[in-house]
One Martini backbone bead per residue (centre of mass of N, CA, C, O) as a GRO file, in nm:
protein
  329
    1UNK     BB    1   2.957  -2.247  -0.983
    2UNK     BB    2   2.717  -2.026  -1.014
    3UNK     BB    3   2.449  -1.933  -0.845
    4UNK     BB    4   2.121  -1.925  -0.902
    5UNK     BB    5   1.868  -1.748  -0.878
    6UNK     BB    6   1.568  -1.754  -0.681
    7UNK     BB    7   1.220  -1.837  -0.759
    8UNK     BB    8   0.895  -1.765  -0.653
    9UNK     BB    9   0.628  -1.915  -0.829
   10UNK     BB   10   0.285  -1.792  -0.850
   11UNK     BB   11  -0.037  -1.970  -0.874
   12UNK     BB   12  -0.384  -2.080  -0.879
   13UNK     BB   13  -0.329  -2.140  -1.191
   14UNK     BB   14  -0.312  -2.254  -1.507
   15UNK     BB   15  -0.158  -2.100  -1.805
   16UNK     BB   16  -0.009  -2.014  -2.092
   17UNK     BB   17   0.096  -1.725  -1.993
   18UNK     BB   18   0.226  -1.839  -1.736
   19UNK     BB   19   0.410  -2.053  -1.858
   20UNK     BB   20   0.579  -1.856  -2.027
   21UNK     BB   21   0.718  -1.720  -1.783
   22UNK     BB   22   0.840  -1.970  -1.656
   23UNK     BB   23   1.017  -2.053  -1.899
   24UNK     BB   24   1.181  -1.790  -1.931
   25UNK     BB   25   1.297  -1.780  -1.635
   26UNK     BB   26   1.432  -2.073  -1.641
   27UNK     BB   27   1.679  -1.996  -1.824
   28UNK     BB   28   1.823  -1.813  -1.565
   29UNK     BB   29   1.659  -1.931  -1.331
   30UNK     BB   30   1.553  -2.064  -1.024
   31UNK     BB   31   1.231  -2.224  -1.039
   32UNK     BB   32   0.942  -2.224  -0.823
   33UNK     BB   33   0.622  -2.376  -0.875
   34UNK     BB   34   0.316  -2.268  -0.723
   35UNK     BB   35  -0.003  -2.430  -0.823
   36UNK     BB   36  -0.221  -2.319  -0.587
   37UNK     BB   37  -0.466  -2.344  -0.318
   38UNK     BB   38  -0.498  -2.255  -0.006
   39UNK     BB   39  -0.349  -2.359   0.280
   40UNK     BB   40  -0.130  -2.532   0.145
   41UNK     BB   41  -0.002  -2.300  -0.014
   42UNK     BB   42   0.077  -2.116   0.224
   43UNK     BB   43   0.273  -2.320   0.350
   44UNK     BB   44   0.457  -2.343   0.099
   45UNK     BB   45   0.554  -2.054   0.096
   46UNK     BB   46   0.704  -2.056   0.364
   47UNK     BB   47   0.904  -2.288   0.291
   48UNK     BB   48   1.026  -2.151   0.016
   49UNK     BB   49   1.112  -1.841   0.054
   50UNK     BB   50   1.372  -1.868   0.222
   51UNK     BB   51   1.541  -1.977  -0.054
   52UNK     BB   52   1.468  -1.706  -0.189
   53UNK     BB   53   1.483  -1.387  -0.366
   54UNK     BB   54   1.207  -1.403  -0.537
   55UNK     BB   55   0.877  -1.307  -0.602
   56UNK     BB   56   0.624  -1.444  -0.846
   57UNK     BB   57   0.292  -1.318  -0.916
   58UNK     BB   58  -0.008  -1.417  -1.051
   59UNK     BB   59  -0.202  -1.201  -0.947
   60UNK     BB   60  -0.405  -1.032  -0.747
   61UNK     BB   61  -0.433  -1.164  -0.411
   62UNK     BB   62  -0.440  -1.327  -0.126
   63UNK     BB   63  -0.190  -1.494  -0.194
   64UNK     BB   64   0.003  -1.267  -0.299
   65UNK     BB   65  -0.010  -1.099  -0.039
   66UNK     BB   66   0.122  -1.314   0.138
   67UNK     BB   67   0.388  -1.318  -0.017
   68UNK     BB   68   0.462  -1.025   0.036
   69UNK     BB   69   0.474  -1.052   0.342
   70UNK     BB   70   0.697  -1.265   0.347
   71UNK     BB   71   0.907  -1.094   0.201
   72UNK     BB   72   0.929  -0.888   0.425
   73UNK     BB   73   1.011  -1.076   0.658
   74UNK     BB   74   1.262  -1.216   0.470
   75UNK     BB   75   1.394  -1.007   0.276
   76UNK     BB   76   1.246  -0.994   0.001
   77UNK     BB   77   1.137  -0.989  -0.323
   78UNK     BB   78   0.844  -0.851  -0.509
   79UNK     BB   79   0.597  -0.975  -0.754
   80UNK     BB   80   0.317  -0.845  -0.949
   81UNK     BB   81   0.076  -0.956  -1.180
   82UNK     BB   82  -0.155  -0.790  -1.385
   83UNK     BB   83  -0.456  -0.921  -1.570
   84UNK     BB   84  -0.771  -0.792  -1.452
   85UNK     BB   85  -0.952  -0.913  -1.217
   86UNK     BB   86  -0.757  -0.763  -0.997
   87UNK     BB   87  -0.896  -0.469  -1.130
   88UNK     BB   88  -1.197  -0.543  -1.068
   89UNK     BB   89  -1.542  -0.361  -1.026
   90UNK     BB   90  -1.820  -0.523  -1.128
   91UNK     BB   91  -2.130  -0.489  -1.004
   92UNK     BB   92  -2.348  -0.571  -1.220
   93UNK     BB   93  -2.177  -0.880  -1.255
   94UNK     BB   94  -1.974  -0.972  -1.034
   95UNK     BB   95  -1.668  -0.864  -1.114
   96UNK     BB   96  -1.414  -0.911  -0.908
   97UNK     BB   97  -1.227  -0.881  -0.614
   98UNK     BB   98  -1.342  -0.584  -0.527
   99UNK     BB   99  -1.631  -0.694  -0.429
  100UNK     BB  100  -1.469  -0.774  -0.178
  101UNK     BB  101  -1.412  -0.632   0.118
  102UNK     BB  102  -1.180  -0.822   0.236
  103UNK     BB  103  -1.007  -0.873  -0.020
  104UNK     BB  104  -0.943  -0.576  -0.094
  105UNK     BB  105  -0.760  -0.520   0.148
  106UNK     BB  106  -0.543  -0.733   0.077
  107UNK     BB  107  -0.482  -0.647  -0.215
  108UNK     BB  108  -0.391  -0.363  -0.148
  109UNK     BB  109  -0.143  -0.446   0.002
  110UNK     BB  110   0.003  -0.599  -0.224
  111UNK     BB  111   0.026  -0.364  -0.427
  112UNK     BB  112   0.164  -0.148  -0.233
  113UNK     BB  113   0.415  -0.366  -0.127
  114UNK     BB  114   0.532  -0.434  -0.368
  115UNK     BB  115   0.815  -0.383  -0.550
  116UNK     BB  116   0.650  -0.498  -0.810
  117UNK     BB  117   0.419  -0.392  -1.070
  118UNK     BB  118   0.272  -0.582  -1.365
  119UNK     BB  119   0.091  -0.470  -1.594
  120UNK     BB  120  -0.042  -0.563  -1.921
  121UNK     BB  121  -0.184  -0.273  -1.901
  122UNK     BB  122  -0.237   0.059  -1.861
  123UNK     BB  123  -0.532   0.046  -1.760
  124UNK     BB  124  -0.453  -0.128  -1.507
  125UNK     BB  125  -0.278   0.080  -1.369
  126UNK     BB  126  -0.503   0.287  -1.320
  127UNK     BB  127  -0.685   0.100  -1.154
  128UNK     BB  128  -0.487   0.035  -0.927
  129UNK     BB  129  -0.450   0.325  -0.821
  130UNK     BB  130  -0.748   0.373  -0.757
  131UNK     BB  131  -0.817   0.125  -0.574
  132UNK     BB  132  -0.548   0.156  -0.383
  133UNK     BB  133  -0.476   0.460  -0.327
  134UNK     BB  134  -0.214   0.545  -0.516
  135UNK     BB  135   0.088   0.635  -0.710
  136UNK     BB  136   0.245   0.385  -0.847
  137UNK     BB  137   0.570   0.359  -0.802
  138UNK     BB  138   0.571   0.018  -0.856
  139UNK     BB  139   0.489   0.064  -1.160
  140UNK     BB  140   0.499  -0.147  -1.469
  141UNK     BB  141   0.428  -0.176  -1.787
  142UNK     BB  142   0.386  -0.529  -1.918
  143UNK     BB  143   0.331  -0.698  -2.174
  144UNK     BB  144   0.250  -0.954  -2.326
  145UNK     BB  145   0.382  -1.222  -2.519
  146UNK     BB  146   0.438  -1.342  -2.868
  147UNK     BB  147   0.452  -1.619  -3.091
  148UNK     BB  148   0.496  -1.590  -3.438
  149UNK     BB  149   0.552  -1.904  -3.491
  150UNK     BB  150   0.307  -2.028  -3.346
  151UNK     BB  151   0.142  -1.776  -3.467
  152UNK     BB  152   0.014  -1.840  -3.795
  153UNK     BB  153  -0.046  -1.855  -4.102
  154UNK     BB  154  -0.213  -2.162  -4.298
  155UNK     BB  155  -0.497  -2.077  -4.429
  156UNK     BB  156  -0.771  -2.022  -4.576
  157UNK     BB  157  -1.000  -1.785  -4.572
  158UNK     BB  158  -1.306  -1.744  -4.393
  159UNK     BB  159  -1.646  -1.617  -4.363
  160UNK     BB  160  -1.594  -1.584  -4.029
  161UNK     BB  161  -1.668  -1.551  -3.680
  162UNK     BB  162  -1.444  -1.528  -3.400
  163UNK     BB  163  -1.456  -1.663  -3.057
  164UNK     BB  164  -1.243  -1.659  -2.753
  165UNK     BB  165  -1.347  -1.785  -2.423
  166UNK     BB  166  -1.384  -1.820  -2.097
  167UNK     BB  167  -1.726  -1.971  -2.014
  168UNK     BB  168  -1.845  -2.110  -1.711
  169UNK     BB  169  -2.041  -1.854  -1.669
  170UNK     BB  170  -2.251  -1.567  -1.633
  171UNK     BB  171  -2.031  -1.371  -1.565
  172UNK     BB  172  -1.864  -1.429  -1.831
  173UNK     BB  173  -2.078  -1.355  -2.030
  174UNK     BB  174  -2.060  -1.052  -1.957
  175UNK     BB  175  -1.754  -1.005  -1.968
  176UNK     BB  176  -1.731  -1.124  -2.279
  177UNK     BB  177  -1.999  -1.044  -2.443
  178UNK     BB  178  -2.202  -1.276  -2.537
  179UNK     BB  179  -2.467  -1.120  -2.551
  180UNK     BB  180  -2.371  -0.933  -2.775
  181UNK     BB  181  -2.306  -1.144  -2.985
  182UNK     BB  182  -2.593  -1.266  -3.013
  183UNK     BB  183  -2.727  -1.000  -3.104
  184UNK     BB  184  -2.546  -0.958  -3.351
  185UNK     BB  185  -2.611  -1.226  -3.499
  186UNK     BB  186  -2.913  -1.157  -3.547
  187UNK     BB  187  -2.832  -0.913  -3.751
  188UNK     BB  188  -2.641  -1.159  -3.902
  189UNK     BB  189  -2.772  -1.436  -4.041
  190UNK     BB  190  -2.546  -1.483  -4.283
  191UNK     BB  191  -2.333  -1.507  -4.051
  192UNK     BB  192  -2.087  -1.690  -3.926
  193UNK     BB  193  -2.039  -1.824  -3.592
  194UNK     BB  194  -1.764  -1.882  -3.356
  195UNK     BB  195  -1.761  -2.030  -3.021
  196UNK     BB  196  -1.497  -2.063  -2.778
  197UNK     BB  197  -1.556  -2.172  -2.422
  198UNK     BB  198  -1.843  -2.275  -2.370
  199UNK     BB  199  -2.014  -2.421  -2.151
  200UNK     BB  200  -2.262  -2.648  -2.177
  201UNK     BB  201  -2.447  -2.536  -1.941
  202UNK     BB  202  -2.454  -2.251  -2.069
  203UNK     BB  203  -2.564  -2.309  -2.349
  204UNK     BB  204  -2.848  -2.423  -2.247
  205UNK     BB  205  -2.923  -2.107  -2.138
  206UNK     BB  206  -2.906  -2.005  -2.425
  207UNK     BB  207  -2.989  -1.797  -2.704
  208UNK     BB  208  -2.902  -1.952  -3.003
  209UNK     BB  209  -2.842  -1.893  -3.301
  210UNK     BB  210  -2.813  -2.066  -3.607
  211UNK     BB  211  -2.526  -1.896  -3.678
  212UNK     BB  212  -2.420  -2.036  -3.403
  213UNK     BB  213  -2.125  -2.186  -3.284
  214UNK     BB  214  -2.063  -2.395  -2.997
  215UNK     BB  215  -1.774  -2.445  -2.780
  216UNK     BB  216  -1.564  -2.576  -2.606
  217UNK     BB  217  -1.268  -2.631  -2.534
  218UNK     BB  218  -0.968  -2.657  -2.722
  219UNK     BB  219  -0.698  -2.746  -2.843
  220UNK     BB  220  -0.436  -2.559  -2.954
  221UNK     BB  221  -0.406  -2.683  -3.236
  222UNK     BB  222  -0.706  -2.640  -3.309
  223UNK     BB  223  -0.714  -2.336  -3.260
  224UNK     BB  224  -0.525  -2.258  -3.489
  225UNK     BB  225  -0.721  -2.337  -3.720
  226UNK     BB  226  -0.930  -2.123  -3.655
  227UNK     BB  227  -0.753  -1.877  -3.687
  228UNK     BB  228  -0.666  -1.938  -3.987
  229UNK     BB  229  -0.968  -1.935  -4.105
  230UNK     BB  230  -1.052  -1.679  -3.986
  231UNK     BB  231  -1.121  -1.347  -4.069
  232UNK     BB  232  -1.264  -1.283  -3.785
  233UNK     BB  233  -1.226  -1.116  -3.468
  234UNK     BB  234  -1.425  -1.118  -3.161
  235UNK     BB  235  -1.415  -0.856  -2.883
  236UNK     BB  236  -1.688  -0.780  -2.653
  237UNK     BB  237  -1.571  -0.703  -2.394
  238UNK     BB  238  -1.599  -0.535  -2.074
  239UNK     BB  239  -1.338  -0.699  -1.966
  240UNK     BB  240  -0.974  -0.658  -2.014
  241UNK     BB  241  -0.673  -0.710  -2.064
  242UNK     BB  242  -0.455  -0.874  -2.237
  243UNK     BB  243  -0.573  -1.030  -2.517
  244UNK     BB  244  -0.465  -1.331  -2.613
  245UNK     BB  245  -0.655  -1.437  -2.838
  246UNK     BB  246  -0.644  -1.187  -3.009
  247UNK     BB  247  -0.336  -1.187  -3.065
  248UNK     BB  248  -0.327  -1.468  -3.192
  249UNK     BB  249  -0.525  -1.405  -3.423
  250UNK     BB  250  -0.362  -1.171  -3.549
  251UNK     BB  251  -0.117  -1.354  -3.621
  252UNK     BB  252  -0.339  -1.515  -3.817
  253UNK     BB  253  -0.495  -1.273  -3.975
  254UNK     BB  254  -0.709  -1.150  -3.811
  255UNK     BB  255  -0.971  -0.933  -3.800
  256UNK     BB  256  -1.038  -0.687  -3.564
  257UNK     BB  257  -1.314  -0.677  -3.321
  258UNK     BB  258  -1.380  -0.434  -3.052
  259UNK     BB  259  -1.367  -0.312  -2.748
  260UNK     BB  260  -1.311   0.016  -2.592
  261UNK     BB  261  -1.137  -0.156  -2.352
  262UNK     BB  262  -0.867  -0.151  -2.193
  263UNK     BB  263  -0.659  -0.382  -2.368
  264UNK     BB  264  -0.784  -0.382  -2.656
  265UNK     BB  265  -0.670  -0.117  -2.794
  266UNK     BB  266  -0.372  -0.201  -2.762
  267UNK     BB  267  -0.397  -0.431  -2.969
  268UNK     BB  268  -0.550  -0.303  -3.218
  269UNK     BB  269  -0.582  -0.018  -3.285
  270UNK     BB  270  -0.551   0.054  -3.639
  271UNK     BB  271  -0.603  -0.276  -3.720
  272UNK     BB  272  -0.919  -0.208  -3.664
  273UNK     BB  273  -1.216  -0.233  -3.456
  274UNK     BB  274  -1.376   0.012  -3.239
  275UNK     BB  275  -1.622  -0.003  -2.971
  276UNK     BB  276  -1.861   0.175  -2.800
  277UNK     BB  277  -2.010   0.000  -2.606
  278UNK     BB  278  -2.332  -0.182  -2.654
  279UNK     BB  279  -2.321  -0.155  -2.990
  280UNK     BB  280  -2.471  -0.354  -3.211
  281UNK     BB  281  -2.477  -0.188  -3.471
  282UNK     BB  282  -2.174  -0.125  -3.478
  283UNK     BB  283  -2.075  -0.414  -3.478
  284UNK     BB  284  -2.216  -0.503  -3.738
  285UNK     BB  285  -2.071  -0.303  -3.925
  286UNK     BB  286  -1.778  -0.390  -3.858
  287UNK     BB  287  -1.802  -0.686  -3.943
  288UNK     BB  288  -1.881  -0.634  -4.236
  289UNK     BB  289  -1.621  -0.482  -4.308
  290UNK     BB  290  -1.417  -0.705  -4.231
  291UNK     BB  291  -1.531  -0.925  -4.429
  292UNK     BB  292  -1.469  -0.717  -4.686
  293UNK     BB  293  -1.181  -0.710  -4.651
  294UNK     BB  294  -0.874  -0.732  -4.728
  295UNK     BB  295  -0.595  -0.925  -4.668
  296UNK     BB  296  -0.416  -0.683  -4.566
  297UNK     BB  297  -0.559  -0.648  -4.290
  298UNK     BB  298  -0.443  -0.907  -4.162
  299UNK     BB  299  -0.145  -0.832  -4.198
  300UNK     BB  300  -0.156  -0.580  -4.017
  301UNK     BB  301  -0.230  -0.727  -3.758
  302UNK     BB  302   0.023  -0.897  -3.737
  303UNK     BB  303   0.239  -0.669  -3.743
  304UNK     BB  304   0.158  -0.542  -3.474
  305UNK     BB  305   0.232  -0.779  -3.283
  306UNK     BB  306   0.521  -0.825  -3.374
  307UNK     BB  307   0.619  -0.534  -3.294
  308UNK     BB  308   0.490  -0.491  -2.988
  309UNK     BB  309   0.452  -0.831  -2.881
  310UNK     BB  310   0.706  -0.986  -2.826
  311UNK     BB  311   0.835  -1.228  -2.626
  312UNK     BB  312   1.128  -1.112  -2.600
  313UNK     BB  313   1.057  -0.843  -2.464
  314UNK     BB  314   0.950  -0.961  -2.199
  315UNK     BB  315   1.186  -1.137  -2.118
  316UNK     BB  316   1.406  -0.915  -2.096
  317UNK     BB  317   1.259  -0.736  -1.886
  318UNK     BB  318   1.227  -0.940  -1.661
  319UNK     BB  319   1.526  -1.003  -1.620
  320UNK     BB  320   1.613  -0.714  -1.556
  321UNK     BB  321   1.428  -0.659  -1.310
  322UNK     BB  322   1.522  -0.897  -1.133
  323UNK     BB  323   1.822  -0.832  -1.127
  324UNK     BB  324   1.783  -0.555  -0.992
  325UNK     BB  325   1.650  -0.652  -0.731
  326UNK     BB  326   1.885  -0.831  -0.639
  327UNK     BB  327   2.108  -0.610  -0.635
  328UNK     BB  328   1.910  -0.422  -0.427
  329UNK     BB  329   1.865  -0.605  -0.160
   0.00000   0.00000   0.00000
């Protein structure tokens, strides 16, 4: 029996979109996933990469740059997936690894020297080339993919606005545009808003209007019910890669309203409403229009994600790219 190529798969934390790549690659390759950080993880990389053919790291970081260096030393191939924070340099609210002078030097090495860099949105590719100061010859944009059978409509739509996003601190409040959302909600006091993902300690420090319900993260099955019930999904982020919750909501026929930045317009396109800048009045108008739109608008949103970002498309391209790297090693 032919030996399957081995992949060292690394991330400093687990997430559904990372797990999706691990599961799809495990169908054809032998994959070892090291999902930790710190010195212990670095030592584990050294021990594991010797027996692997390719390294596959989610997010450009100090850890993934070290993996790229090890791949060079042991003559292996290396891949880094860019997700968003790894090409962010938002000085105003201190978001992104490039705000650190020493980390940015290491991350620049990783991006420039990986055999393949896979940003999930074209806007991230442009940011990577600018921040790393090179021509991006190792970059190929490859969006995340979504399971249209996992995320699908299944309940009558209700006229409320839904936002989902991890908000454990006030840096993420600014990054996710939660402050914009709260100001917008004040302009639409008759419209119910539901926000999922805000940590309780952050909620206690925010001025939350009476028409806004905030929850910490909920299980995925419960999240599906919110997607299926909400008529509108609101993504006012100031920085975002390919927004996973937005795409999942669109598959559940939520009408999208979002900021015209980074990966958000790639997801929404002409299937929803895109707003420039922190324009609360424009957001309010767009949300009102979306809430009044016919059901066909939600169907159009779903059709866009089904057509452009199926999980099978990402799976097949990943397998092809990795097989090519192994053949050319």
